[in-house]
C-alpha positions in Angstrom: 82.8 31.3 -80.3 79.9 33.8 -80.5 76.5 32.5 -79.6 74.1 35.5 -79.6 70.9 35.6 -77.7 68.9 32.4 -77.9 66.2 30.6 -76.0 67.4 28.3 -73.3 66.4 24.6 -73.0 64.6 23.8 -69.8 66.0 20.6 -68.3 63.9 20.3 -65.1 61.6 22.1 -62.7 60.8 21.4 -59.1 58.3 23.0 -56.7 60.3 24.2 -53.7 57.4 25.8 -51.8 53.7 26.5 -52.5 51.0 28.1 -50.3 47.9 30.1 -51.1 48.5 29.8 -54.8 52.0 31.3 -54.7 55.3 29.6 -54.5 58.9 29.2 -55.5 60.0 26.9 -58.3 63.6 25.7 -59.1 64.3 25.5 -62.8 67.4 24.2 -64.4 68.3 25.4 -68.0 70.9 24.4 -70.5 72.4 27.6 -71.8 73.5 28.0 -75.4 77.2 27.5 -74.6 76.5 24.1 -72.9 76.5 25.1 -69.2 73.6 24.3 -66.9 72.3 27.0 -64.6 69.6 27.0 -62.0 67.1 29.7 -61.2 64.5 30.2 -58.5 61.3 31.7 -59.8 58.2 33.2 -58.1 55.1 31.3 -59.2 51.4 32.0 -58.8 48.3 33.2 -60.5 48.0 36.4 -62.4 46.7 39.5 -60.5 44.6 42.5 -61.2 45.0 46.1 -60.1 43.3 49.4 -61.0 43.7 53.1 -60.9 40.1 54.0 -59.8 38.8 57.6 -60.0 35.7 59.1 -58.7 33.6 61.5 -60.8 35.5 64.3 -59.1 38.9 62.7 -60.2 39.7 61.6 -56.6 41.9 58.5 -56.7 40.5 55.6 -54.7 43.2 53.8 -52.7 43.4 51.3 -49.9 45.5 51.5 -46.8 46.7 48.1 -45.6 49.5 46.3 -43.9 51.9 44.5 -46.2 54.0 41.6 -44.7 56.9 41.9 -47.2 58.0 45.5 -46.3 56.4 45.0 -42.8 54.5 48.3 -42.9 51.2 49.9 -43.8 51.1 51.1 -47.4 48.6 53.1 -49.4 48.0 51.3 -52.6 45.6 50.9 -55.6 42.9 48.3 -55.1 43.4 44.9 -56.6 43.9 41.2 -56.0 43.6 37.8 -57.4 41.2 36.2 -59.9 38.9 33.3 -59.2 39.0 30.4 -61.7 35.7 31.3 -63.3 36.2 35.0 -63.6 37.3 37.2 -66.4 40.0 39.8 -65.6 37.3 42.5 -65.8 34.9 40.7 -63.5 37.7 40.1 -61.0 38.7 43.7 -61.0 35.1 44.9 -60.6 34.6 42.5 -57.7 37.9 43.5 -56.0 37.1 47.2 -56.2 33.7 46.7 -54.7 34.9 44.4 -52.0 37.8 46.6 -50.9 36.3 50.0 -51.4 32.5 49.8 -52.0 32.9 51.7 -55.3 31.9 50.8 -58.8 32.6 52.5 -62.1 33.4 52.2 -65.8 36.2 49.7 -66.3 38.8 49.7 -69.2 41.7 47.3 -69.6 45.1 49.1 -69.9 48.0 46.7 -70.0 49.4 43.3 -68.9 52.9 43.5 -67.5 55.7 41.2 -66.4 56.5 41.9 -62.7 60.1 41.0 -63.1 62.4 38.5 -65.0 62.1 35.9 -62.3 58.3 35.5 -62.0 55.9 33.2 -64.0 52.8 35.3 -63.7 51.5 38.6 -65.0 49.9 41.7 -63.5 46.8 43.2 -65.3 46.1 46.9 -64.9 42.8 48.7 -65.5 41.4 52.2 -65.1 38.0 52.6 -63.6 36.5 56.0 -64.1 33.3 57.7 -62.8 33.3 55.6 -59.7 30.5 56.0 -57.2 30.3 54.5 -53.7 27.4 52.0 -53.7 28.2 50.1 -50.5 30.6 49.8 -47.6 33.7 47.6 -48.3 32.9 43.9 -48.1 36.2 42.3 -47.0 36.0 38.6 -46.5 37.5 37.1 -43.3 40.8 36.2 -44.9 43.1 38.3 -42.8 42.8 41.3 -45.2 42.0 44.6 -43.5 41.8 47.8 -45.5 40.8 51.4 -45.1 39.7 53.4 -48.1 41.7 56.6 -48.8 40.7 59.2 -51.4 43.5 61.4 -52.8 43.5 64.1 -55.4 45.7 63.6 -58.5 48.5 65.9 -57.4 48.8 64.2 -54.0 48.7 60.8 -55.8 51.5 61.8 -58.1 53.5 62.9 -55.1 52.7 59.6 -53.3 54.0 57.7 -56.4 57.3 59.5 -56.3 57.9 58.3 -52.7 58.3 54.8 -54.0 56.3 53.5 -50.9 53.7 51.6 -52.9 53.6 48.4 -54.9 52.5 48.5 -58.6 54.0 51.9 -59.2 54.8 51.1 -62.8 51.2 50.1 -63.4 50.0 53.4 -61.8 52.1 55.4 -64.2 50.9 53.4 -67.2 47.3 54.0 -66.1 47.9 57.7 -65.6 49.6 57.9 -69.0 46.6 56.0 -70.6 44.3 58.7 -69.2 46.7 61.5 -70.2 47.0 62.5 -66.6 50.8 62.4 -66.2 
């Protein structure tokens, strides 16, 4: 019997773990052919991230330790959104907090991180950035160092694969016709 692609019926969901707004959820689905199957999904709030460029087209990045890969990475600024913030306000705040820069913000795209996550990632470009203050990191265990990189070096950095949000970086470069 041929079933084709169909939506699955969710039978149950159970929080397995949750901390700092992120977690793991177990969901059981009834598949079209009648079999039940369980999946473990990453849950959490949506995030924001930006390709930020100075007036001289220097890419503004942050160097920080990442516990998943257990190493220091050079990444685009970004983070989470507070309940009362728009995506744009959250991105403006995060850029200022992490780097001390402010610029002209444009929304680019909302992406699905993978097939086993319930949240989205929102990407922006922020152009004509100017430094208006020192970074203002809250005491939440986040330590960052600002790194400026020219576009060619940034493209080379992307090709190393040693950065999160690589797909968003490429989408932002494409949006600006800078691939």
